[in-house]
Each structure stands twice: as C-alpha cells, then as structure tokens.
C-alpha positions as CSV (number, residue, x, y, z in Angstrom):
1,M,25.9,-21.1,8.6
2,F,28.0,-17.9,9.5
3,E,31.6,-18.9,11.1
4,N,33.8,-17.0,13.4
5,I,31.1,-14.2,14.1
6,S,32.2,-13.2,17.5
7,D,35.8,-12.7,16.1
8,K,34.7,-10.6,13.0
9,Y,32.1,-8.5,14.7
10,R,32.2,-6.9,18.3
11,P,29.4,-4.6,19.6
12,D,30.0,-1.3,20.6
13,E,30.7,-0.4,24.4
14,P,28.9,2.9,25.1
15,V,29.1,4.7,28.1
16,R,27.1,3.2,31.3
17,P,25.4,5.5,33.5
18,Q,25.8,4.6,37.2
19,K,22.0,5.6,37.7
20,R,19.7,5.9,34.8
21,K,17.0,8.5,35.0
22,W,15.3,8.2,31.6
23,P,13.7,4.9,32.0
24,A,11.4,6.6,34.8
25,R,10.3,9.4,32.6
26,T,7.2,9.8,30.5
27,L,7.2,11.2,26.9
28,D,5.1,14.4,27.2
29,T,6.9,17.1,25.4
30,V,7.0,17.8,21.8
31,P,10.5,18.3,20.3
32,I,11.6,21.0,18.0
33,W,11.4,19.5,14.6
34,C,13.6,19.8,11.9
35,S,13.0,18.4,8.5
36,V,16.1,17.3,6.5
37,D,14.3,15.9,3.5
38,M,16.0,18.4,1.5
39,R,19.7,17.7,2.2
40,D,20.0,14.5,3.8
41,G,17.0,12.8,2.1
42,N,17.9,14.4,-1.1
43,Q,21.3,13.1,-1.3
44,A,20.0,9.4,-0.9
45,L,17.8,9.6,-3.9
46,V,18.6,7.6,-7.0
47,R,17.4,11.1,-9.0
48,P,18.0,13.9,-6.8
49,L,15.1,16.6,-6.5
50,S,14.9,18.9,-9.2
51,P,14.6,22.7,-8.4
52,E,10.9,22.6,-9.2
53,D,10.5,19.4,-7.0
54,K,12.5,21.0,-4.1
55,L,10.3,24.0,-4.1
56,T,7.3,21.8,-3.9
57,F,8.7,20.0,-1.1
58,F,9.6,22.8,0.8
59,K,6.1,24.2,0.3
60,L,4.7,20.8,1.5
61,L,7.1,21.0,4.5
62,V,6.1,24.5,5.7
63,K,2.3,23.5,5.3
64,L,2.9,20.5,7.6
65,G,4.2,22.9,10.2
66,F,8.1,22.6,10.1
67,K,9.8,25.8,11.6
68,E,13.3,24.4,10.8
69,I,13.9,23.0,7.4
70,E,17.5,22.1,6.3
71,I,17.3,23.2,2.5
72,G,20.4,22.1,1.2
73,Y,24.6,22.3,0.9
74,P,24.9,25.4,-1.0
75,S,28.5,25.3,-1.2
76,S,28.7,21.9,-2.8
77,S,26.9,22.9,-6.3
78,T,25.7,25.8,-8.4
79,T,22.3,24.2,-8.3
80,E,22.2,24.0,-4.6
81,F,23.4,27.6,-4.2
82,E,20.8,28.8,-6.6
83,F,17.9,27.2,-4.9
84,V,18.7,28.8,-1.8
85,R,18.5,32.1,-3.7
86,T,15.2,30.9,-5.3
87,L,13.6,30.6,-1.7
88,I,14.9,33.8,-0.5
89,D,14.6,36.2,-3.5
90,G,11.2,34.4,-4.3
91,G,9.9,35.1,-0.9
92,H,8.9,31.7,-0.3
93,I,10.2,31.5,3.3
94,P,7.7,32.6,6.0
95,D,8.7,34.7,8.5
96,D,8.5,32.1,11.3
97,V,10.3,29.4,9.4
98,F,14.2,29.1,10.0
99,I,16.1,27.7,6.8
100,Q,19.2,25.4,7.8
101,V,22.1,25.0,5.6
102,L,24.9,22.5,6.0
103,T,28.7,23.5,5.4
104,P,31.8,21.4,6.0
105,V,34.6,22.8,8.0
106,K,36.6,24.8,5.3
107,E,36.8,28.5,5.1
108,N,36.1,28.9,1.3
109,L,33.0,26.7,1.5
110,I,31.8,28.5,4.6
111,E,32.3,31.7,2.9
112,R,30.3,30.5,-0.2
113,T,27.5,29.3,2.2
114,F,27.1,32.7,3.8
115,E,27.1,34.3,0.3
116,S,24.0,32.3,-0.6
117,L,22.3,33.2,2.5
118,K,22.2,37.1,1.9
119,G,19.0,38.6,2.6
120,A,17.5,35.8,4.6
121,K,15.6,36.5,7.7
122,N,16.1,33.3,9.9
123,V,18.9,30.9,9.4
124,I,20.6,27.8,11.1
125,L,24.3,27.6,10.0
126,H,25.0,23.9,10.4
127,F,28.7,22.9,10.3
128,Y,30.0,19.5,11.2
129,N,33.1,17.1,11.4
130,N,33.9,13.7,12.4
131,L,35.4,13.1,15.6
132,S,35.4,9.2,15.7
133,P,38.4,7.2,16.2
134,L,37.8,5.0,13.1
135,H,37.6,8.1,10.8
136,R,40.7,9.6,12.5
137,E,42.6,6.6,11.7
138,V,41.2,5.5,8.5
139,V,39.8,8.6,6.6
140,F,41.8,11.7,8.1
141,D,45.4,10.1,9.3
142,T,45.1,12.3,12.3
143,D,44.5,12.5,16.0
144,L,42.0,13.9,18.2
145,E,43.8,17.4,18.2
146,G,43.7,17.4,14.6
147,V,40.0,17.0,14.2
148,S,39.3,19.2,17.3
149,S,41.3,22.0,16.1
150,L,39.6,22.1,12.5
151,A,36.1,22.4,14.2
152,I,37.3,25.0,16.7
153,N,39.0,27.1,13.9
154,C,35.8,26.7,11.8
155,A,33.7,28.0,14.5
156,K,35.7,31.2,14.9
157,I,35.3,31.7,11.2
158,I,31.7,31.1,11.4
159,K,31.2,33.5,14.2
160,K,33.1,36.3,11.9
161,Y,30.7,35.9,9.2
162,G,27.8,35.3,11.4
163,D,28.5,38.5,13.3
164,E,28.5,40.5,10.1
165,C,25.2,39.1,9.0
166,K,23.5,39.9,12.4
167,Q,24.6,43.5,12.0
168,A,22.8,43.4,8.7
169,G,19.7,42.3,10.2
170,M,19.9,38.4,10.0
171,N,18.5,36.2,12.8
172,I,21.0,33.5,13.0
173,K,21.7,30.4,14.9
174,Y,24.5,28.0,15.0
175,E,24.3,24.1,14.9
176,Y,27.3,21.6,15.3
177,S,27.1,18.1,14.5
178,P,30.0,15.7,15.5
179,E,29.4,13.2,12.8
180,S,29.4,9.4,13.9
181,F,28.9,10.6,17.4
182,T,27.6,7.2,18.6
183,S,31.0,5.7,17.4
184,S,33.0,8.3,19.2
185,N,34.4,8.8,22.6
186,T,31.7,10.6,24.4
187,D,33.9,12.8,26.7
188,E,35.9,13.8,24.0
189,V,32.8,15.0,22.0
190,I,31.8,16.8,25.2
191,G,35.3,18.5,25.4
192,V,35.1,19.9,21.6
193,C,31.3,20.9,21.9
194,S,32.2,22.6,25.3
195,K,35.1,24.8,23.6
196,L,32.6,25.5,20.5
197,M,29.9,26.6,22.8
198,D,32.7,29.3,24.4
199,I,33.2,30.6,20.8
200,L,29.7,30.7,19.3
201,V,27.5,31.5,22.5
202,R,29.9,33.3,24.7
203,D,27.3,35.9,25.7
204,E,23.8,35.3,24.4
205,G,21.7,32.6,22.4
206,K,22.4,28.8,22.5
207,L,24.2,26.3,20.3
208,I,22.4,23.5,18.7
209,I,24.5,20.4,19.4
210,N,23.0,17.7,17.1
211,L,24.2,14.4,18.2
212,P,23.9,11.9,15.1
213,A,23.6,8.1,14.9
214,T,25.3,8.6,11.6
215,V,25.2,4.8,11.3
216,E,23.1,3.3,13.9
217,N,25.2,0.9,15.7
218,L,23.7,0.9,19.2
219,M,20.4,-0.6,20.6
220,P,17.8,2.3,21.6
221,N,18.5,2.1,25.2
222,Q,22.1,2.5,24.8
223,F,21.6,5.6,22.7
224,A,19.4,7.0,25.4
225,D,22.4,6.2,28.0
226,V,24.8,8.1,25.8
227,I,22.3,11.1,25.4
228,E,22.0,11.3,29.2
229,Y,25.4,11.0,30.0
230,F,26.2,13.8,27.3
231,I,23.8,16.1,28.7
232,E,24.7,15.6,32.4
233,N,28.3,16.0,31.6
234,L,28.1,19.0,29.4
235,P,29.4,22.1,31.0
236,N,27.0,25.2,30.6
237,R,24.2,22.9,29.6
238,E,21.7,25.7,29.5
239,K,23.5,27.3,26.4
240,A,23.0,24.3,24.5
241,I,19.9,22.8,22.7
242,I,20.5,19.1,22.6
243,G,19.2,17.4,19.3
244,V,19.5,13.9,17.8
245,H,19.6,12.8,14.3
246,P,19.0,8.7,14.3
247,H,19.4,6.6,11.2
248,N,17.8,3.5,10.7
249,D,20.5,0.9,10.1
250,R,19.3,-1.5,12.8
251,G,15.6,-0.5,12.1
252,T,15.1,1.0,15.4
253,G,15.5,4.8,14.5
254,V,12.1,5.9,16.0
255,A,12.6,3.9,19.4
256,A,16.0,5.5,19.5
257,A,14.6,9.0,19.0
258,E,11.8,8.2,21.3
259,M,14.2,7.1,24.2
260,A,16.6,10.1,23.4
261,L,13.8,12.4,24.2
262,L,13.3,10.6,27.8
263,A,17.0,11.0,28.0
264,G,16.4,14.9,27.5
265,A,17.0,15.6,23.7
266,E,14.9,18.6,22.7
267,R,15.3,18.5,19.1
268,I,14.6,15.8,16.3
269,E,16.2,15.9,12.8
270,G,14.2,13.5,10.5
271,T,12.7,12.8,7.2
272,L,9.3,12.0,6.0
273,F,8.9,8.4,5.7
274,G,12.4,7.8,6.7
275,N,14.0,8.4,3.4
276,G,17.8,8.6,3.8
277,E,21.1,6.6,3.0
278,R,21.2,3.0,3.5
279,S,18.3,2.0,5.7
280,G,17.1,5.6,5.9
281,N,16.8,8.3,8.6
282,L,14.3,8.5,11.3
283,D,10.8,8.6,10.2
284,I,9.3,12.0,11.8
285,I,5.9,11.0,10.6
286,T,5.9,7.6,12.6
287,L,7.4,9.4,15.7
288,A,4.8,12.3,15.4
289,L,1.9,10.0,15.2
290,N,2.8,7.8,17.8
291,M,2.9,11.1,20.0
292,L,-0.7,11.5,18.7
293,S,-1.6,8.3,19.7
294,N,-0.7,8.8,23.3
295,G,-2.7,12.1,23.4
296,I,0.1,14.6,22.6
297,D,-0.3,17.0,19.8
298,P,2.9,16.9,17.8
299,K,2.2,20.2,16.1
300,L,2.7,18.9,12.9
301,D,-0.3,18.5,10.6
302,F,-0.7,15.1,9.1
303,S,-4.4,15.3,8.8
304,D,-4.5,14.4,5.2
305,I,-1.6,11.7,5.4
306,L,-2.4,10.3,1.6
307,S,-1.9,13.8,0.1
308,V,1.4,14.0,1.9
309,R,2.4,10.2,0.4
310,K,1.2,11.4,-3.1
311,I,3.4,14.5,-3.2
312,Y,6.4,12.5,-1.6
313,E,6.0,9.6,-4.0
314,K,5.8,12.0,-6.9
315,V,8.8,14.3,-6.4
316,T,11.1,11.8,-4.8
317,G,10.0,8.4,-7.0
318,M,10.2,6.6,-3.7
319,H,7.5,4.1,-2.8
320,V,5.8,4.2,0.6
321,H,5.4,0.5,1.7
322,E,2.3,-0.7,2.1
323,R,2.6,-1.6,5.6
324,H,4.4,1.7,6.5
325,P,3.0,2.8,9.9
326,Y,0.1,5.1,9.6
327,A,0.6,5.9,5.8
328,G,0.9,2.7,4.2
329,Q,-2.1,1.4,1.7
330,L,-2.9,-1.4,4.2
331,V,-2.2,-0.2,7.8
332,F,-5.9,0.4,8.6
333,T,-6.9,-2.8,6.9
334,A,-7.8,-6.1,8.4
335,F,-8.0,-9.4,6.8
336,S,-8.2,-11.4,9.6
337,G,-11.8,-12.6,10.5
338,A,-11.2,-12.1,14.4
339,H,-9.6,-8.7,13.8
340,Q,-12.5,-7.5,11.8
341,D,-15.1,-8.6,14.2
342,A,-13.4,-6.9,16.9
343,I,-13.1,-3.7,14.8
344,N,-16.7,-3.8,13.8
345,K,-17.8,-4.0,17.5
346,G,-15.3,-1.4,18.6
347,M,-16.5,1.0,15.9
348,H,-20.1,0.4,16.9
349,A,-19.2,1.2,20.4
350,M,-17.6,4.6,19.6
351,E,-20.7,5.5,17.3
352,S,-22.8,4.7,20.3
353,G,-21.3,7.2,22.4
354,R,-20.4,4.6,25.1
355,R,-16.9,5.7,25.1
356,K,-15.5,9.2,24.8
357,R,-11.7,8.4,24.4
358,W,-10.7,6.4,21.1
359,A,-10.6,2.8,21.8
360,V,-11.2,0.4,18.9
361,P,-9.0,-2.9,18.9
362,Y,-6.3,-2.9,16.4
363,L,-6.7,0.7,15.8
364,P,-4.2,2.7,17.6
365,I,-5.5,6.1,16.0
366,D,-8.7,7.0,14.6
367,P,-8.1,6.8,10.8
368,A,-10.0,9.8,10.2
369,D,-7.5,12.1,12.2
370,I,-5.2,11.6,9.5
371,G,-7.6,11.7,6.5
372,R,-8.1,7.8,6.0
373,K,-11.5,6.4,5.3
374,Y,-13.1,3.8,7.5
375,D,-14.1,1.7,4.3
376,S,-10.0,0.9,4.2
377,I,-10.2,-0.8,7.6
378,I,-11.9,-4.1,6.5
379,R,-11.2,-6.2,3.3
380,I,-12.0,-9.6,2.3
381,N,-10.1,-12.4,1.6
382,S,-9.7,-16.2,2.3
383,Q,-8.4,-15.2,5.9
384,S,-11.5,-13.0,6.5
385,G,-14.3,-13.9,8.8
386,K,-18.0,-13.2,9.2
387,G,-17.6,-10.0,11.0
388,G,-15.7,-8.2,8.1
389,A,-18.2,-9.2,5.5
390,A,-21.0,-8.0,7.9
391,Y,-19.1,-4.7,8.7
392,I,-18.9,-4.0,4.8
393,L,-22.4,-4.6,4.0
394,E,-23.7,-2.2,6.9
395,T,-21.3,0.6,6.3
396,Q,-21.1,0.5,2.5
397,F,-24.5,-0.7,1.4
398,G,-26.6,-0.5,4.6
399,Y,-27.4,-4.1,5.1
400,I,-27.5,-4.8,9.0
401,L,-27.1,-8.8,9.0
402,P,-28.7,-10.5,12.2
403,R,-25.9,-12.0,14.4
404,P,-27.1,-15.8,13.4
405,M,-27.0,-15.0,9.7
406,R,-23.3,-13.9,9.7
407,P,-21.7,-17.3,9.9
408,D,-23.9,-18.3,7.1
409,F,-22.9,-15.5,5.0
410,G,-19.4,-15.9,6.1
411,K,-19.1,-19.4,4.7
412,V,-20.4,-18.2,1.3
413,V,-17.8,-15.4,1.1
414,Q,-14.8,-17.9,2.2
415,A,-15.9,-20.1,-0.4
416,E,-15.8,-17.2,-3.2
417,T,-12.4,-16.0,-2.1
418,E,-10.8,-19.6,-2.0
419,R,-12.5,-20.2,-5.6
420,S,-11.2,-16.9,-6.9
421,G,-7.8,-16.9,-4.9
422,S,-7.9,-13.1,-4.4
423,E,-9.4,-10.4,-2.3
424,L,-13.0,-9.5,-2.8
425,S,-13.9,-6.0,-3.7
426,Y,-16.8,-4.2,-1.9
427,E,-18.8,-4.4,-5.0
428,R,-18.1,-8.2,-5.5
429,L,-19.2,-8.9,-2.0
430,Y,-22.5,-7.1,-2.4
431,E,-23.2,-8.8,-5.8
432,L,-22.4,-12.0,-3.6
433,F,-24.9,-11.2,-1.0
434,R,-27.7,-10.4,-3.5
435,D,-27.0,-13.4,-5.6
436,T,-27.3,-15.7,-2.4
437,Y,-30.3,-14.1,-0.3
438,I,-32.3,-11.7,-2.2
439,D,-32.3,-12.3,-6.1
440,I,-33.8,-15.8,-5.8
441,D,-37.2,-16.1,-7.5
442,T,-37.2,-19.6,-8.5
443,P,-39.0,-22.2,-8.1
444,Y,-41.5,-20.2,-6.1
445,R,-42.1,-16.7,-7.1
446,L,-44.8,-14.2,-5.5
447,A,-46.7,-12.9,-8.6
448,K,-49.6,-11.0,-6.9
449,Y,-50.4,-10.3,-3.3
450,K,-52.6,-8.3,-1.2
451,F,-52.8,-7.5,2.6
452,D,-55.7,-6.3,4.5
453,D,-55.4,-5.2,8.1
454,H,-58.4,-5.2,10.5
455,T,-59.4,-6.1,13.9
456,D,-61.5,-9.3,14.9
457,G,-64.5,-9.2,17.4
458,D,-62.1,-9.5,20.5
459,G,-60.0,-6.5,19.6
460,H,-57.2,-8.6,18.1
461,S,-55.2,-7.2,14.9
462,V,-55.5,-9.5,11.9
463,V,-53.6,-9.6,8.6
464,D,-55.5,-11.1,5.9
465,F,-53.1,-12.1,2.7
466,S,-54.2,-13.3,-0.5
467,G,-52.2,-13.5,-3.8
468,T,-50.7,-15.8,-6.5
469,L,-47.7,-18.0,-5.9
470,D,-46.1,-19.3,-9.3
471,Y,-44.3,-22.6,-9.0
472,K,-42.6,-23.1,-12.3
473,D,-45.4,-23.2,-14.7
474,T,-48.0,-23.5,-12.1
475,H,-50.1,-20.7,-10.5
476,Y,-51.4,-21.2,-7.1
477,E,-54.3,-19.0,-5.9
478,I,-53.8,-18.7,-2.0
479,S,-55.1,-16.9,0.9
480,G,-54.9,-16.9,4.7
481,S,-54.9,-15.1,8.0
482,G,-52.9,-14.5,10.8
483,N,-51.7,-12.1,13.6
484,G,-49.3,-10.7,11.2
485,P,-47.9,-10.8,7.5
486,I,-45.5,-13.8,8.1
487,D,-48.4,-16.0,9.9
488,A,-50.9,-15.0,7.5
489,F,-48.5,-16.2,4.5
490,F,-47.9,-19.6,6.3
491,N,-51.5,-20.1,6.9
492,A,-52.0,-19.4,3.1
493,V,-49.5,-22.1,2.0
494,R,-50.8,-25.0,4.5
495,N,-52.0,-26.8,1.4
496,L,-48.5,-26.6,-0.5
497,D,-45.5,-28.9,-0.3
498,I,-43.8,-25.9,1.5
499,S,-45.9,-25.8,4.5
500,D,-43.4,-27.9,6.5
501,F,-41.0,-25.1,6.8
502,R,-40.9,-23.7,10.3
503,F,-40.4,-19.9,11.0
504,V,-37.6,-19.3,13.4
505,S,-36.7,-15.5,13.6
506,Y,-37.1,-12.2,11.7
507,S,-35.7,-8.7,11.9
508,E,-36.3,-5.7,9.6
509,H,-34.9,-2.1,8.9
510,A,-34.7,0.7,6.4
511,V,-31.9,0.3,3.9
512,S,-31.9,3.9,2.9
513,S,-33.4,7.2,4.3
514,G,-36.0,9.4,3.1
515,S,-39.3,8.8,1.3
516,D,-38.0,6.4,-1.2
517,S,-36.4,4.1,1.4
518,K,-36.7,0.4,1.1
519,A,-37.3,-2.1,3.9
520,A,-34.8,-5.0,4.2
521,A,-36.7,-8.2,5.8
522,Y,-34.2,-11.1,7.3
523,I,-36.0,-14.3,7.6
524,E,-34.5,-17.4,9.2
525,L,-36.5,-20.7,8.6
526,M,-36.0,-24.3,9.5
527,S,-36.2,-26.4,6.5
528,P,-38.1,-29.9,6.7
529,S,-34.8,-31.7,6.9
530,G,-34.1,-29.6,10.0
531,K,-31.6,-27.4,8.8
532,T,-31.5,-23.4,9.2
533,V,-32.0,-21.5,5.9
534,F,-31.9,-17.7,5.5
535,G,-33.6,-15.4,3.0
536,V,-33.9,-11.6,2.8
537,G,-36.7,-9.6,1.1
538,L,-36.4,-6.1,-0.1
539,S,-39.3,-3.9,-1.0
540,H,-40.8,-0.5,-0.2
541,N,-43.8,-2.4,1.3
542,I,-42.4,-4.1,4.7
543,Y,-45.2,-6.8,4.3
544,K,-44.1,-7.8,0.8
545,A,-40.4,-7.6,1.9
546,S,-41.1,-10.1,4.6
547,I,-43.1,-12.7,2.3
548,K,-40.0,-12.2,-0.4
549,G,-37.8,-13.3,2.1
550,I,-39.6,-16.3,3.1
551,I,-40.0,-17.4,-0.3
552,C,-36.2,-16.8,-0.9
553,A,-35.2,-18.9,2.2
554,I,-37.6,-21.6,0.8
555,N,-36.0,-21.5,-2.6
556,R,-32.7,-21.6,-1.1
557,A,-33.4,-24.6,1.1
558,L,-35.0,-26.4,-2.2
559,A,-31.8,-25.6,-4.4
560,N,-29.7,-27.3,-1.6
561,G,-32.2,-30.2,-1.3
562,D,-32.9,-29.2,2.4
563,I,-36.3,-30.8,2.2
C-alpha cells in the first residue's frame, strides 16, 4: 500500500469563480482547429518524422481541412529550417492555410525563425516562455519580473521583424503561450498577456493567447474555471483569441477541452489520435467526432478515418489502439449477445425509415459517416448471442433466420466458439450454418420429385407430390396430395417411420436477387419425442426447398436421437 500520500502529493488549488457561467452553456460552436502534430507530436516520437514523412503528413492535414498547422521549430535545427523552406518554395501551402512556427524567447532564434519564413503568405509566429513559480525557482532561478521582462522584450523584437514582413506582403498573426499555464498564478499570467497585447496588437488584429495545460494537473471542471476566470479578467478581451492546448496526463484531455470551450475558449491545439509527450496531447479526432455525434459539423473531414489511421501509423510508427474512440479497429464491434441483438434491431429500424435521426443502440454515430463498414459492427465469440449470428447471416449471406430459430443456432455458435477458444470469422459462421441446417442428406435423401398443381371439384387448390425418398440403401416410392407442398409431402410419408413428425412453422425468402435467385425455406418440426427441430432447404424451386428443409429437420432429429 502507498504510505504518506497526503504529505507527498497535494492537489493544485486553481481559482474559484464566485459564479460559474460555463456549466449552463451548451457546446454549439466549432473552434478554430490547429494541428500541432508536426511539432509537439513530432518531438514525442521515438523516430521523428523524416522530411518526406512530414510532407506526407502536412498534405494529410490540409486534406482533412486544417487551416492552421504548426509545422515545426525552424530555429532548432537545419532539418526543421529546411522543411519550412520546402513547404514555401515548393508551393505546398494553400492560400487559405496558415503555417505556424514556434520560437523561444531569444533574439537570435527569433531572427532565424523569421528568416525561414521569407516568401510565406500566411504565418502564425508562436512564441512562449514559462511563468510558473516552479520553473522560476527550479529551472530559471529568477522571479516574476525576470520571466515577464523576457516575454515583453521578446514581443518587441517579434513586432519589429513582423512589421518588416507585413511590409513585404506577409499576413502575419502572433501567438503567445504561457507554458505551464495551469501551474501558474492566473492573475500573474493575465498581467503579462495584457502587456503583450499592448505591444503586438495595439492598433489592429488580435493576439492568440494559447493557454496550455502543459502537464494536465487539474480536473476538467477546474480547467474550465481557470479559463473562464482568465477570459473575464483579461483587459481588452476583444483583442485576443483565447485558445487551449490540453495534454492528457490525467486521461481527461478531451473532457478538459470540451469544458474549456464552454468556458469561452475559441481555439484548440491538438494532434491526431492524441500523440504527444507522456500521455499525449488532446486528440482532435475524438473531440471533432464528439461534436459530430451531437449534430455539429466539426469542419474537419474524417469521412475516411481508416485511411487517416493508415497514413498516421505508417509515417509515425505509432499504433492506434483497437479501442481508440471512433478509429480503433474494434470500436464499432459488438461481441456481447445483448448488444448484438439491440444493434441488429436498431439497424433494421433505421433501414425501415421509421427513424429519420440516427438512433441505433450502442452506436453513437453512423459508422458509414467516417468510412467504417457495417460488417465490422458485430463479431462472434463465446460472449455473443443469437442476435449477432443472425445479423451476420442476414447482412453478409442473405439468410433471414426466423426468430424461433435464432436461439437454436446461437447454441450451435456458442458451442463452436467455446470449442475453438477464438472468434469465428464470417466464413466459418456461414459454414457452421450450412453444416448444421442445410447440407444434411443422411439418412433420408430426396432422390426424385414431382409436383402438380390443380384445382379440385370444389374449386380448392391441390398439390400432388410424387417422388423417390432414399433411406440408406432403400428406395421408397411415395406420393400424396394436400393443400400445399408441405401437406402433400407429409401425406406421402404416412406409411414411413417419419410420419410422427408434426409440422410447426414455415417461412421463406429469396436469398439472392435476379433470375438466378434461390429460395430458402425454414422448417420447424416437432419430433416424436416432443422436441423442436429446425431444417433449411435451398433450391431454385420453392416447393423443393420446402421438402428439403423438412428432410433436413428430420435427419437432424434422427442424428440427435429425438425420436
């Protein structure tokens, strides 16, 4: 057990607004999205992106609809510098996309950063420093005045270079990040940001103030409190775009971002699939598709999420977890029998047109909206039930099992999964279905048959059946008449040992469309011992399909000793 925990760890004490406004708000506005995959995400990779991989990733982000993309840290290395030049000189940046570059608060590095940007059309110059008491004491050995003056002097230098770029035709914005914001004194941060706004947006434009949870140390509701407090107490609020940059150390990065938006944040920085140092950054995909599930167009195109995942995994070397929201291999898959049955019914309700809005149990969004397939929804293992197997037989192979038959096949499937100890593929499930109900031609087999329809003297329809029924090495010539093929067949076998089987129910449907379609006939009989038994007949002729189904059911009963 842990010892002396309360002495070793103490929760941070964020600001406490006297009257919170954000809990009563509804999330209904799409934020400004900024991808930091190529900088914050890249620095967290075991193998950083090569220039070729970076270009591939940049093109993916543009295709997804990002209008602000942090492309790197050009003053940090020749490789980073040259990549910025590759994007600009190669004409890879669309006219409506802002490239964002990061620089620390050092004049020589700021100058180098601006040098990398020559010829760019739309730029966000992102600078940062750390104002937190912990960093002041442990890292910098200075006071608030020391770190504040550093940021203020840096802003003046940036303004000078930025004005020169504007005169050359560049559309430039400025972004400031008080690193470790959630570990800092909020009022102190407000004071520094206010001074930076006076320098950088004195007359026009807005300063992007990016408030990062560099290490996620607050609960999401506390983060929202701090964001709301910051916004309400920032002078000249109208001259700022308030953004957040949540990390995921507590595993609540998405929740923190959603609550920050309720608190008034307008801009989100994050990465695809949450890649980032330690437990990662905010996952933009999850946040965007959460909005989609609430009827809000996120303005990012994740309609082919599997392609995005494929590119991401290839260039980063990272693996998207099977249970990752929306994009994981198994997130639209149900193994539980109860869940499978509910999904099956929900899908049928949607297909029937009874519901106009998406409403399928256990599926918060339509998998097709993000390029997922319905055949991934239900998979079969030992936890699965009758509904899942029936759904797959119907959607993948065209067999619509009658409801009374589903528990019977469910037992067959469960026995097989317990025997194999693994998941059943769709092909194996179909093979199991045929082996159990269709491909059974012993000990009885229909060798020859003939049906004749006519009307008797009273005007009633009559079906005559005649044929040969083989039993092992014995051939029985049988015939009979009835009001339909099933009745005629049972009348034909009255003198055989199988005459004590009682007909219970029947259903049929076409398995495939077109002139080559086959009919499937589902037969439910009561055996002489009083047990229910099912058989399925398959034939181009519905009469023959019915008789084959009866014979299959009888053969199954005999094989099980149900006589």
